[in-house]
N, C-alpha and C positions, 0 to 999 in steps of 0.2 A: 427187407430182404431183397436185394437186386437179383436180376436173372444170372444164372451161371456164366462165367467168363468163357469165351470172349463175348462181349455184348455191347450194344450201343446205348447211349443214354435214353434215347427215345425208342426203347426196345418195344416192338409191336408184336401182336399175335394175329391169328386169322380174323378175329372179331373184336380186337381192341387196338387202340392207337394211344400211346402214352405222350402226353405233352409235358415234357420234363422241365422242372425248375426247382431250385432250392430256395428261391425267394420270390416275391410278387413280381419283380421286374423281369426276371428270366422266365418265369412261367407265362406272363402275358406275351412276351415276345415269341415264345414257342408257339402260342396260339396264333398270333398274326402270321408267323412263318408258315403255318399250316394252311391258313385261310387265303393269303394273298401271295400268289407266285411271282408277281412283277415280271412278267415275261416280255414286256414291251416297254419302250421308252415312254416317258410321261407325255411327250408331245406327239406320240404316234396317232394316226388318224383314228378318231372315235374312241380314243382312250378315256376321255372325259366320262363316257357312259359305260365303259367296260368294267362293270362291278366285280366281275370274277377275277380281275387281275390285280387291281390296286384299289385302296379305299378312296372315297371322296374327301373324307376328313378324318380326324382323330380326336378323341376325348383324352385329356391329360388330367390325372388326379393324383393326390398323394396317397400313400399307402398306410395312412395313419388312422383313419376313421371310417367304419362302415356306414355311418350316418351321412357321410358326404358321398362315399363311393356307390352305394346302392341307388339313390336317386339319380345319380349321373348317368346310369345305363339308359334312362329315357332318351338320351341324346344319340344312342347308337343307331336306331332304326332309320329307314328311309325317311325323307330324302337326304339324310346326313351320311349314311353308310360310314359310320365313324367308330372303329374299334377303340377300346380303352387300353391305355398304357400308363404306366406309373412313373412319377417323378419324386423328387424330394424337396425339402425346404432349401436345400443347398444347390439345387439345379437338376439337370437331366442326367441320370446314370449313363455310363457309357454304353451298356447293352441297349438301353431305350434309344439313345441318341443314334447309335448305328442303325437301329431298326427304322427310325424316322427317316434317315437318309435313304434306306433301301426302299421302303414302301412310298415315300413321298406322296401324300395325298394330292389328287388333282384339283381339289377345291370344291366346296359345297356351293353349287351354282345358285340355289335358292337362299343362300345365306351370304351373298356378296363375295363368293369365292374364298370364304374363310377355310383354312386348311386345319387349324387346331382350335378346339374349344377348351379353354383352360379353366378348371373348376375349383373353387374354394382355395385352400392354401397352396395349391399348385401354381396359382397366379402370383408368384413371387418374382422379384427382380432378376434372380439368377436364371430361372426358367425362361422368362420372357426374353432375356438377352440372348440365350442360346437359340431360341426360336428364330430370332432376328438373324443370327449367324447362319441358320439353315435356310434363310430366305422364305420362311413359312409365315403366311398371313394368319393372324390369331385373334380371337375374341375371348373375353373373360366373363365368368359368372361367379360373383362373390356375394356373401351375406354374413351377418353377425351370428347366426345360429342355424342348426340343421333344418329347423322347420321353414324358415325364410329361404334358405338355400334351395330346398326341394321346391318351394313355390316358384322361385325365380327360374330354376332349371325347367320346370313345367311350362311357365310362360314363354321362355325363350324357344323351346322346341315347338310349343303350340303355334307360334307365330310363323315358324318355318313350315311345319307340317300342314297347318290349316290356317292360312293367313286370314281367311274371311271371319272366323270366329275366334281365333287365337287359342284354341284348345285342340289337343290331339284327338282325332276321330277316325273311324273306319266307315267309309261310304256315306250315304245319306238316304233317308227314306221318309215317306209321308207319316209312317207310324211314330216316328221320333221327331216330328215337326220339321223335317228336312235337315236335322242336326246330325244325323248319323249316330254311330255307337261311340259313346265317349267313356271308355273304360278307365277306371282309376284303381290302383292297388294301394291299400292302406295298411301300415303296420305300426307296432308299438316300438318306440326307440329303445325300450328296455328289453324287447324280445325280438331284436332285428334278425336273429337266426331264422325265424319263421318266414322272413321276407326273401330269403336267398333265391328260392326257385322263381320268384317274380322277376328277378333280373334277366333270366333267359326268356321269359315271356315278353317283357318289355322290349327286348331286342328283336323279337319276332313280330310283335304287333304294336301299333302306336298306343301307348298306355301311360297314364300319369302314375308316379311313384311318390307317395306323400307319407308323413309321419303324424301320429298321435301319441299321446301318453296312454297309460292304462285306463285313465278316467277322464281325460279331457281332450278337446280338439283345439289346438292353438290357433290363434288368429290367422297366421299365414296359410295354414291348411284350410281353414274356412274360406279364405279368399280364393284359393285355387279351386276349391269345389264350387264356390259361387260363380266362377267364370263359366261354369257349364250350364248355367240358367235352368237348374232343375233336371237336367237330362243326364247327370252323372250315373254310371253303372258302377257301384263301388263294391270292391271285393276286399273283405277284411281277412288278414292273414292271422290265424290262431283262434283258439276258443275263448270262452269267457275269462279264463285265467290270464290270457295275454291281452285281450281288449274287452272291457266290461260291456255288458249289455246296455248300460246307460249311454255309452259312447256310440254303440250301434244305432240306438234310437235318435241320437243327435245327428248322426251321419244321414239318416233317412230323410232329413229335411232337404237334402241336396239331390235326391234321386233314389234309385232302388239300391238295396244293401243285401249282400250275400257273404257268408263266411266261407273261407276255404280251410277246411279241416278234414281229418280222417273219419269224422263222424257220419253215420247214416242212420236216420231214425227208423228205417225199415229193418236194417240188419242188427241194430243194437238197442236193447232195452235200456241198458245203462251205457251212456256215451263212453267211448274209449278215451284213454289219456292222449292228449295231443302232444306230439313231438315234431320238431322240424323235419326229422327223417321221414316219419309216417306221413306228414303233410306233403312232402315232396313226391312220395309215391301216389298219394291220392290226387294230386294236381296232375300228374302224368296221365292218369286214367280219366280225369274229370272232363266233362263237356257241358257248358252252359250255353244253349243256342241263343238265349236272349242277348248276352254280351259277346258271343263268339269267343268265349274264354275257356281254356283248358285244352290239353294236348289230345285227349280222346285216343290215347294209345293203349289198345286192348288186343292188338294183333301184331303180326310180324312186319318187318320192312322198315325199321326206324333206326335212328341214332339216339344215343344217350350221352350224357356227361356225368362222370362220377368223381366226386371229391370227398375227402374225409372231413367231417364237421369238426373234428377235434384237432385238425391241423392248426398250427399257429397262424397260417395264412389262408384260412377257409374262406373268409368273405372276399379276400383279394382274388382268390382263385375263381370264385363264382363271378365276380364282376369282370375280371380279366378274360374269362372264357365265354362271356355272354354273346360275343359275336358268332359263336358256334351255333346259336339258334337263329341267327340272322341269315347266314349263308351256309351252303352245303347241306349237311344232314338235318339241320334245324333240330339240334339235339337238346331235349329238355334236361334239366338238372336234377340228379338224384344224390341224396345226402347219406353217405355212409357214416357210421359211428365207430368204425374201427379202421386202423391202419394196417392190420395184419390179416384179417379174414372177412369175407363178404357177409354182412348181416343176413340172417335168415329171411327177413322181410323183403329185402332187395333181391336176394337169390330167388325167392318165390315169385316175385314180380317179373324179373327177367326170364325165369322159366316159363311163365304163363304166356309171354309174348314171343318166345323163341319160335322160329320157323320150323315147320315139319313138312314133308313131302308125301304125296300119294303116288305120283308117277316118277318124277326125276328131281334130284336136288338142284339140277341145273335150271329148274323153273324159278328158283328163288321165291320171294325176296330174302334178303339177309339183314340181320341187325348188326350194328357196330357201336361200341362204347368208346368215348374218349376218357382216358384216365389222366387226372391232373396231378402235377407236382412230383416230388422226389419219391424214392422207394421208402422213405420214412413216413411220407404222407399216405401213400397207397403201396403196400408191399407187392413184390412180384407174385407172391402166392395169391394174394387177393385178385391181382390182375388176371392170373391164369384161371381162377374160379369164375370170373366173368366170362372169359373166353369159353370155358367148358359149358356153362349153362346157356350160352347164347348160340351154340352151334346148331346147324341143320340136322334134324333127325328124321328117321323113317317112321311115318305114322302107322305103318302096318305092323310094326313090331308090337308084340302083345302087351309089354310093360311100358310102352310110350304113352303116358297119360298126362303130359304137359305140352305146352306149346300150341301154336295156332296154325291152321292149314290155310295156305293161300291157293285159291283156285283162279287161275288167270282167265280173263274174259275171252269168250270164244268168238 
């Protein structure tokens, strides 16, 4: 259900911003339109490092397989600053082509000024010819299967982000042998929906994205983990039904292992059922100081991204919107299971972190949620529910029993 006429396609509210699209190509372009204003010429002084104006690179993938698209998000983070856009096996769609001309990446200086990293089936003759027409310098990453492709993406990004060791990492410390924190997200190719929130995290922090099956670790994944030299901090998405305990034990040979689920042994005698939606909420709340992993959002003043897991373009929306967790609000991904009404679990979470005030609503802070796709994906009704539950409330009102209070520093 769209908003009442007259309305704009990207109809927004006080606390929501819709990034509209009826297909993956249009939605991804709506995202880059939001993130990159391109207010100056590409050759303007200091534009090469003006990350808030235009990207340094772009990642091009086809919209046909989440097993290709999800690992490709590893390439988004610095020093690439490269949002994801979608192409086809026949070339670059007009909406994407026009957006490439508009944002025209400055080039990734630490990757030989490459402007477009073309992944998997996107590296076809039609796409490469059009990139030449645009005058964009490109590089390709291809492989015969999703396991090897994820491994090659990880190696490619690792050499740019951390050329000394060739693996992505955050910082360096004596406690880790000077190797820093080397986080890796691992998911089952047959339960890829659980990995969708990892796309926004990998956009936010340098992180590997790798595949296993329910019961085995393929050789390319083992090779990617072995590059970490025993220092991998591995996060497995889903419970035992998604990734077997035997796989977790095998993963432990390469470093520490932790599951990302909605289970809590203190809160639950019998573990709750793991779902992708519940996992997305749990990850938004989670914080693991060892790997510096998890959004740790339990109070107000944050952005979120909402998509409908049952949309035919759910994974493309997750991948295409991942740049929203790299710049701006750094908005973690929440997975709705409805296109018409806000699920009670997400409503409860948003209500718990909604801002309230004790002195003045002008003190802030405020929450904001990006809503992805068309009104068939997330209805106007569902969007307005997000707006209502996210609003600033008066903590002094007797029945105001949700939300968090922000007390500014004195």
